[in-house]
C-alpha positions in Angstrom: -86.2 54.7 -11.2 -83.7 57.3 -12.4 -82.0 57.0 -15.7 -78.8 55.0 -16.2 -76.0 55.4 -18.8 -76.1 53.5 -22.0 -75.6 49.7 -21.5 -76.8 49.7 -18.0 -80.1 47.9 -16.8 -82.3 47.9 -13.7 -82.6 44.2 -12.7 -84.3 42.4 -9.9 -82.5 39.8 -7.7 -84.7 37.2 -9.4 -83.3 38.2 -12.8 -79.7 38.2 -11.4 -80.2 34.6 -10.1 -81.9 33.4 -13.3 -84.8 31.2 -13.8 -83.6 28.4 -11.4 -85.4 29.2 -8.2 -82.9 27.2 -6.1 -80.3 29.9 -6.8 -82.2 32.4 -4.6 -83.2 31.0 -1.2 -83.7 31.9 2.4 -82.3 30.1 5.5 -84.2 27.2 7.1 -86.9 28.1 9.6 -88.2 26.7 12.9 -88.0 22.9 13.3 -85.8 22.6 10.2 -82.8 24.0 12.1 -82.8 24.3 15.9 -80.1 25.2 18.3 -80.1 21.6 19.5 -78.8 20.7 16.0 -75.7 22.8 16.6 -72.4 20.9 17.0 -68.8 21.9 17.7 -67.6 20.4 14.4 -68.9 19.4 11.0 -70.4 21.8 8.4 -70.2 25.5 9.4 -73.3 27.7 9.9 -73.5 31.3 8.7 -75.4 33.8 10.9 -76.4 37.4 10.3 -73.4 38.8 12.2 -71.1 36.8 10.0 -72.5 38.6 6.9 -72.2 42.0 8.6 -68.5 41.4 9.4 -67.7 39.5 6.3 -65.8 37.0 8.4 -66.6 33.4 7.3 -63.4 31.8 8.5 -64.2 31.6 12.2 -67.5 29.6 12.4 -69.5 30.1 15.6 -71.4 26.8 15.3 -71.7 23.7 13.0 -74.2 21.0 12.1 -73.4 17.3 11.5 -73.0 15.8 8.0 -76.5 14.2 8.1 -78.2 17.6 9.0 -76.1 19.4 6.4 -77.2 17.0 3.7 -80.8 17.5 4.8 -80.3 21.3 4.4 -78.3 21.1 1.2 -80.7 23.5 -0.5 -79.6 26.2 2.0 -75.9 25.8 1.6 -73.6 28.6 0.6 -70.6 28.1 -1.7 -67.7 30.5 -2.5 -69.0 33.2 -4.8 -72.6 33.2 -3.4 -73.9 36.6 -2.3 -75.3 36.5 1.2 -77.8 39.1 2.5 -79.2 39.8 5.9 -83.0 39.8 6.0 -83.4 41.2 9.5 -81.6 44.0 11.5 -81.2 47.7 11.7 -81.3 48.0 8.8 -81.6 44.7 6.9 -79.9 44.4 3.6 -76.2 44.1 4.5 -74.5 41.9 1.9 -71.2 40.0 1.5 -69.7 37.5 -0.8 -69.3 34.1 0.9 -65.6 33.3 1.1 -65.5 30.4 3.5 -63.0 27.7 2.8 -65.8 25.1 2.7 -69.5 25.2 2.0 -71.7 26.4 4.9 -75.4 26.3 5.8 -77.1 29.7 6.1 -79.4 30.3 9.1 -83.0 31.6 9.1 -82.3 35.3 8.9 -80.1 35.1 5.8 -80.7 35.1 2.1 -78.5 33.4 -0.4 -78.3 34.8 -3.9 -76.2 32.8 -6.5 -75.8 35.0 -9.5 -75.7 33.5 -13.0 -72.5 33.8 -15.0 -73.1 37.2 -16.5 -72.9 38.9 -13.1 -69.9 39.4 -10.9 -70.9 38.4 -7.3 -68.7 41.1 -5.8 -70.4 43.7 -8.0 -73.8 42.5 -6.9 -72.8 42.5 -3.2 -71.5 46.1 -3.5 -74.6 47.2 -5.5 -77.0 45.9 -2.9 -75.2 48.2 -0.4 -75.4 51.3 -2.6 -77.6 54.1 -1.3 -80.2 53.7 -4.0 -80.7 50.0 -3.3 -80.6 50.4 0.5 -83.3 53.0 0.3 -85.4 50.4 -1.7 -84.8 47.8 1.0 -86.1 50.1 3.7 -89.2 50.6 1.5 -90.1 46.9 1.4 -89.4 46.0 5.0 -92.1 45.1 7.6 -92.1 44.7 11.4 -92.0 47.1 14.3 -89.6 45.8 17.0 -87.2 44.6 14.3 -87.5 45.3 10.6 -87.3 42.4 8.1 -87.7 41.8 4.4 -89.4 38.7 3.0 -87.8 36.6 0.3 -90.7 37.4 -2.0 -90.2 41.1 -1.7 -86.5 40.8 -1.9 -86.8 38.7 -5.1 -88.9 41.1 -7.1 -89.2 44.3 -5.1 -85.7 45.6 -5.7 -84.1 47.2 -8.8 -80.3 46.8 -9.0 -78.3 49.0 -11.5 -76.2 46.6 -13.6 -73.8 47.4 -16.4 -72.0 44.9 -18.7 -69.8 42.3 -17.0 -66.5 44.0 -18.0 -67.8 47.2 -16.5 -68.9 45.4 -13.3 -65.4 44.1 -12.9 -63.8 47.5 -13.4 -66.1 49.0 -10.8 -65.3 46.3 -8.3 -61.6 46.8 -8.9 -62.0 50.6 -8.4 -64.1 50.2 -5.2 -61.8 47.6 -3.6 -58.8 49.9 -4.1 -60.4 52.9 -2.5 -62.5 51.1 0.1 -59.3 49.5 1.3 -57.8 53.0 1.8 -60.9 54.0 3.8 -60.7 50.8 5.8 -57.1 51.6 6.7 -58.2 55.1 7.7 -61.0 53.8 9.8 -58.5 51.4 11.5 -56.3 54.3 12.4 -59.2 56.2 13.8 -60.3 53.2 15.9 -56.8 52.8 17.3 -56.8 56.5 18.2 -60.1 56.2 19.9 -58.9 53.3 22.0 -55.7 55.1 23.0 -57.8 58.1 23.9 -59.9 56.0 26.2 -56.9 54.5 27.9 -55.3 58.0 28.3 -58.4 59.4 29.8 -58.7 56.6 32.4 -55.0 56.7 33.2 -54.9 60.5 33.6 -58.0 60.6 35.8 -56.7 57.8 38.0 -53.4 59.7 38.5 -55.1 63.0 39.3 -57.6 61.6 41.8 -56.1 58.4 43.3 -52.9 57.9 45.3 -52.7 61.5 46.3 -50.6 62.6 49.4 -52.1 62.8 52.9 -55.3 61.0 52.1 -57.8 59.7 54.6 -59.7 56.5 53.7 -63.4 56.7 54.4 -66.8 55.5 53.1 -68.6 57.6 50.5 -71.5 57.7 52.9 -69.3 59.6 55.4 -69.0 62.6 53.1 -72.2 62.4 51.0 -75.8 61.3 50.9 -76.4 58.5 48.3 -80.0 58.2 47.1 -81.7 56.1 44.4 -84.1 57.9 42.2 -87.9 57.6 42.1 -89.4 54.6 40.3 -91.6 55.1 37.3 -95.1 53.6 37.3 -98.2 53.9 35.0 -100.1 55.9 37.6 -97.4 58.7 37.4 -97.6 59.1 33.6 -100.2 61.9 34.1 -101.2 64.3 36.9 -101.4 67.9 37.9 -97.7 68.0 39.1 -95.9 66.8 36.0 -92.1 67.5 36.4 -89.1 66.8 34.2 -86.8 64.1 35.4 -83.5 62.7 34.3 -82.8 59.0 33.7 -79.9 56.8 32.8 -80.3 57.7 29.1 -79.6 61.4 30.0 -76.2 60.7 31.6 -73.1 60.1 29.5 -69.4 60.1 30.5 -69.0 63.5 32.2 -71.8 65.1 30.3 -75.6 65.3 30.2 -77.7 64.4 27.1 -80.7 66.8 27.3 -82.3 66.2 23.9 -84.9 63.8 25.4 -86.0 64.8 28.9 -89.2 63.1 30.0 -91.8 64.1 32.6 -93.9 62.3 35.2 -96.1 63.3 38.1 -94.5 64.0 41.5 -96.3 64.8 44.8 -95.0 67.7 46.7 -93.1 65.5 49.2 -91.7 63.3 46.4 -90.4 66.4 44.6 -88.7 67.5 47.8 -87.0 64.1 48.1 -86.0 63.7 44.4 -85.3 67.3 43.4 -81.8 68.0 42.0 -79.6 70.8 43.2 -76.6 72.3 41.4 -73.5 70.3 42.4 -75.3 67.0 42.7 -73.5 64.0 41.2 -75.6 61.7 39.0 -74.4 58.1 38.4 -76.0 55.5 36.1 -77.2 52.8 38.5 -78.3 50.4 35.7 -77.3 49.5 32.2 -77.4 46.7 29.7 -73.6 46.7 29.8 -71.7 46.4 33.0 -69.0 48.6 31.5 -71.6 51.5 31.4 -72.6 51.3 35.0 -71.3 54.1 37.1 -70.7 56.7 34.4 -71.4 60.1 36.0 -71.8 63.8 35.6 -72.2 66.9 37.7 -75.7 68.5 37.5 -75.1 72.2 36.9 -78.7 73.4 37.5 -79.9 72.9 33.9 -82.7 72.1 33.2 -84.1 73.8 36.2 -86.6 72.2 38.6 -85.8 68.7 37.6 -85.9 65.3 39.5 -84.3 62.0 38.8 -85.4 58.4 38.2 -84.3 55.1 39.8 -82.0 54.3 37.0 -79.7 57.0 38.5 -78.0 57.4 41.8 -77.6 60.9 43.3 -74.5 61.7 45.4 -75.0 64.9 47.3 -71.8 65.9 49.1 -71.8 67.5 52.5 -68.2 67.0 53.6 -66.2 66.9 50.3 -65.7 68.8 47.1 -68.4 67.4 44.8 -66.3 68.0 41.7 -63.4 66.0 43.1 -65.7 63.2 44.2 -67.3 63.0 40.7 -64.0 62.8 39.0 -62.9 60.2 41.5 -66.0 58.1 40.8 -65.6 58.7 37.1 -62.1 57.3 37.2 -63.4 54.2 39.1 -66.1 53.6 36.5 -63.7 54.0 33.6 -61.2 51.6 35.1 -63.8 49.0 35.7 -64.0 49.2 39.5 -67.8 49.1 39.4 -68.0 46.1 37.1 -67.5 43.4 39.8 -70.0 45.3 41.9 -72.6 45.3 39.1 -75.2 42.5 39.6 -77.9 41.3 37.3 -78.0 39.4 33.9 -79.9 41.4 31.3 -79.5 44.7 33.2 -76.5 45.4 35.4 -77.0 47.3 38.6 -74.6 49.0 41.0 -76.9 49.5 43.9 -77.3 52.4 46.4 -76.0 50.4 49.4 -72.8 49.2 47.6 -72.0 52.7 46.3 -72.6 54.3 49.7 -70.2 51.7 51.2 -67.5 52.4 48.7 -64.1 53.3 50.3 -62.6 56.5 48.9 -59.2 58.2 49.6 -60.0 61.8 50.4 -57.2 64.4 50.6 -57.4 67.9 52.1 -59.9 70.3 50.6 -57.3 72.4 48.7 -55.9 69.3 47.1 -59.4 68.2 46.2 -60.1 71.5 44.5 -56.8 71.5 42.6 -57.2 67.9 41.4 -60.8 68.5 40.3 -59.8 71.6 38.3 -56.9 69.9 36.6 -59.0 66.9 35.8 -61.7 69.0 34.3 -59.2 70.9 32.1 -57.8 67.6 30.9 -61.2 66.2 30.1 -62.1 69.3 28.1 -58.9 69.0 26.0 -59.5 65.2 25.5 -63.1 65.8 24.5 -61.9 68.2 21.7 -59.6 65.4 20.5 -62.5 62.9 20.6 -64.7 65.2 18.6 -61.9 65.6 16.0 -61.6 61.9 15.7 -65.3 61.4 15.4 -65.4 64.2 12.8 -63.0 62.2 10.7 -65.0 59.0 11.2 -68.1 60.8 9.9 -66.2 62.2 7.0 -64.9 58.7 6.1 -68.4 57.3 6.2 -69.7 60.2 4.0 -66.9 59.5 1.5 -67.8 55.8 1.5 -71.4 56.6 0.7 -70.4 59.0 -2.0 -68.2 56.4 -3.7 -71.0 53.9 -3.7 -73.5 56.5 -5.0 -71.2 57.5 -7.8 -70.1 53.9 -8.7 -73.7 52.6 -9.1 -75.1 55.6 -11.0 -72.5 55.1 -13.8 -70.5 58.2 -12.8 -67.5 56.4 -11.4 -66.2 53.8 -13.8 -62.4 54.1 -13.5 -61.8 57.1 -15.7 -58.5 59.0 -14.7 -60.4 62.0 -13.5 -62.6 59.8 -11.2 -59.5 58.1 -9.8 -57.8 61.3 -9.0 -60.7 62.7 -7.1 -61.2 59.5 -5.1 -57.5 59.1 -4.3 -57.4 62.7 -3.1 -60.3 62.2 -0.8 -59.1 58.9 0.7 -55.5 60.1 1.1 -56.8 63.2 2.9 -58.9 61.1 5.3 -55.9 58.8 6.0 -53.5 61.7 6.5 -55.8 63.4 9.0 -56.4 60.1 10.8 -52.7 59.6 11.2 -52.4 63.2 12.5 -55.0 62.4 15.2 -53.0 59.3 16.2 -49.8 61.4 16.4 -51.6 63.9 18.6 -52.7 61.1 20.9 -49.2 59.8 21.2 -48.0 63.3 22.1 -50.6 63.5 24.8 -49.6 60.1 26.2 -46.1 61.4 26.7 
């Protein structure tokens, strides 16, 4: 481990909890706590998601008094440090702040520090870059990473100063993290307004236009579902690139991961994409993601498409207008009632082909498509600016943690000035983005 300032120590969670092993425990497994034990009142349960959000005042489930007494060894009390043992990544931590004791569930660890350690300091220290890197090093599992209690107990080294210094660091962090939290809140509000603006503007530019003629999408375009994947097509002498749902975002293609499979000559002719084709996501784990679309512009060349996508090839309408029309429908949720399925939501070729659209004359189609594309380009620049500030805020948060737990950020005036300048800058620029969004709305 790297060196620490004088008076600091590297300590394991076991040392922070002291010799009493009951102060460091994991949630009950298997038959000890089943979903059939859950009730709608009684003693609250704490789940991984509660630790991630730090919200312990809105319990999702309870157990009865008798079950709670049986699981007394797994109860959390105010001031306990709770840690997630599973997830991407594991190791999120929060100090339990519920109004009454609660029972932790299987994927949670409860650490009850002895008196010489501030629980808030320990919680923050567990989330510092140096400790999170250690957590990743002691995880196991492929589908989902996890850390065992034994490895957590002795496999981590946490940097710890004296108790007064711990409290000064906590005070410093809470001051500046609250500023960053406010900035992140501004950015989230700006993102939501941007999404509403995009949907509203697209609907106004493509729907309710003058002199429209209602017709089915199949009257002006061919709608086709892509080619299904199967193991026999994973290799062959006619391997071709193909696009799938993962490659289609809202009005743009993601081309960093284009896969290949084998197509016969006739299959390639059927599923080949041409410039001007519209691609819609036919299936998604979220109904709100079904129907997002993009125009294929001919790149990459000689590419086909999979059956997680629908291809709309226009023969009697402007494809750019139709794509923006369908994009507005998807953003407004028009496809959500049409999506069927439980784990995976599907739109379906037949239902899309039978969709009624309002088609204006060709000149109006071309003008509406051009104006919509220009607006989307402007809004995308704003979205990227907001995302840039979000990334900057996250970077500053990491920097504060890294400095605080290496002994370089202990409340000295010079440190405070630097942190205040950074957090104030992020907040100011977040507000600027919001004001820009409000100007766009009007």
